[in-house]
Structures are given as C-alpha cells and as structure tokens.
ZAKEVO-798156 format. One line per 2 residues: number of its first residue (from 1); their letters; for each residue x, y, z of C-alpha. Coordinates in steps of 0.001 Angstrom, whole numbers, always signed. Layout:
# residues N
NUM	A	X Y Z; ...;
# end
This chain:
# residues 128
1	MN	-53761 +180029 -25292; -54786 +176507 -24870;
3	ER	-57114 +176798 -28003; -53981 +178239 -30002;
5	MK	-51814 +175221 -28996; -54366 +172985 -30373;
7	QR	-54409 +174599 -33611; -50838 +174687 -34378;
9	PF	-50366 +170773 -35028; -53739 +170972 -37094;
11	LA	-52226 +173775 -39151; -48941 +172053 -39218;
13	LW	-50596 +168705 -40469; -53064 +170634 -42879;
15	SL	-49909 +172299 -44297; -48053 +169147 -44720;
17	AV	-51071 +167652 -46404; -51353 +170343 -48801;
19	VA	-47740 +170521 -49725; -47741 +166566 -50161;
21	SV	-50878 +166867 -52290; -49147 +169360 -54424;
23	AA	-46064 +167322 -54645; -48227 +164520 -55821;
25	FV	-49954 +166214 -58429; -46819 +167707 -59768;
27	VH	-45166 +164393 -59989; -48492 +162967 -61591;
29	LG	-48255 +165853 -64233; -44785 +164996 -64860;
31	LR	-45474 +161412 -65238; -48383 +162078 -67447;
33	GK	-46194 +164360 -69728; -43604 +161343 -70069;
35	IV	-46413 +158944 -70878; -47820 +161248 -73723;
37	DL	-44035 +161798 -75071; -43553 +158327 -75257;
39	GY	-46682 +157584 -77024; -45850 +160041 -79671;
41	KL	-42426 +158449 -79797; -44002 +155064 -80194;
43	GR	-46441 +156173 -82748; -43519 +157590 -84861;
45	AR	-41598 +154313 -84410; -44700 +152087 -85595;
47	AE	-44944 +154441 -88593; -41263 +154174 -89330;
49	QG	-41476 +150327 -88880; -44315 +150109 -91346;
51	RL	-42406 +152229 -93915; -39560 +150091 -93402;
53	RE	-41416 +146905 -93926; -43046 +148417 -97154;
55	VK	-39492 +149149 -98135; -38148 +145711 -97496;
57	RV	-41190 +144186 -99509; -40391 +146415 -102495;
59	LS	-36774 +145610 -102349; -37179 +141950 -101915;
61	LE	-39442 +142189 -105039; -36683 +144180 -106831;
63	AA	-34147 +141617 -105878; -36024 +138625 -107081;
65	SY	-36484 +140451 -110465; -32710 +140626 -110776;
67	ET	-32542 +137011 -110595; -34686 +136232 -113490;
69	PQ	-32821 +135080 -116820; -34358 +137785 -118673;
71	RV	-32980 +140336 -116389; -29420 +138754 -116291;
73	EM	-29369 +138493 -120018; -30647 +142393 -120662;
75	VA	-27718 +143554 -117821; -25053 +141378 -119654;
77	RT	-25946 +142754 -122915; -26585 +146402 -122221;
79	LL	-24470 +147396 -119169; -21601 +144864 -119482;
81	GM	-21747 +144857 -123673; -21569 +140832 -123765;
83	TP	-22705 +138772 -126510; -23289 +135121 -127084;
85	PP	-20313 +133035 -127754; -19629 +131975 -131579;
87	PE	-20195 +128103 -131833; -16312 +127563 -132130;
89	RV	-15848 +128953 -128709; -18311 +126612 -126981;
91	VP	-17074 +123576 -125315; -19691 +120890 -124189;
93	VR	-18778 +119994 -120743; -19932 +116126 -120886;
95	WV	-16897 +115642 -123467; -14586 +117213 -121119;
97	VK	-15562 +115109 -118404; -15612 +111912 -120382;
99	IQ	-12274 +112644 -121679; -10823 +113666 -118160;
101	DE	-12356 +110595 -116848; -10614 +108382 -119357;
103	QA	-7373 +109896 -118864; -7884 +109470 -115126;
105	QE	-8554 +105816 -115774; -5435 +105300 -117857;
107	GA	-3449 +107252 -115138; -2411 +110292 -117332;
109	AP	-3096 +113882 -116030; -5875 +115678 -117696;
111	DP	-4531 +117720 -120797; -6879 +120959 -120654;
113	AA	-5374 +122035 -123969; -6417 +118706 -125865;
115	TA	-9851 +118659 -124429; -10584 +122171 -125365;
117	AD	-8693 +122075 -128750; -11476 +120411 -131023;
119	PA	-14849 +120563 -129309; -16405 +118965 -132450;
121	AP	-14394 +116048 -132297; -16038 +113098 -130751;
123	AP	-14282 +111796 -127293; -11714 +109152 -127329;
125	GG	-13157 +105871 -127178; -16831 +106380 -128285;
127	SP	-19593 +108730 -128961; -20532 +111718 -126955;
# end
C-alpha cells in the first residue's frame, strides 16, 4: 500500500503534465493557423496595394493628358460643339483695362457697354 500511495502523486503530476503539454500544443496550432491566415491576408493586401498603385499611376497620367491644350480643344470642339469666336467677338483685354483705368482716374464708373462696343477702335487718349 505504501508503494501505491507514492505512485498516486506521480500519476497525478504526470497526467497534469500531459494535459498541459496537449493544451500548449493545441494553443500553438491555433496560433500557427492564425499566423498563416494573417500571412495570406497580408499577401492579398499587398497585391491589392500594388494594383491600386498601378491604377493611381495610370489615372494620374490620364489626368495629365486631359490638361494639355490639344485635349481641351478636342473636347471643346467634339463634345461641347464649340468653335473659335469670329474676330468681331474678340475683345482684347489690354484695351478694356486701359479704358477702365482711364475712367477710374477721371472718377467715372467704367462703362462695360462702351468698352465692348467697338474692340477695333483705339483706346481713348492713345494707342493700344
């Protein structure tokens, strides 16, 4: 009986060690599975990031092409149906500014109808 009493604590400790080892192994496997899953998710995220960088590069090149004068003119002519204005509709800005400056010096309010009425006429008080 004395020998049986000595084996019981050993058997209990041995069982506890086996259960602890199995529990540690199960936790290890669970964590390892999570790590592998996160690795796959990280790989997919990096692939998506690379794809999005490429899309951004292509879109920035496309946006830059829309800003060229040739592209703006082509869109204006084809999609918007715009045409160059006839010469009588063109008002040189420097004349308008000069006329408005002269009127401001005289104290009169600028008259937009007078400045746009005859763009071919020289500005009052001198040449353009």
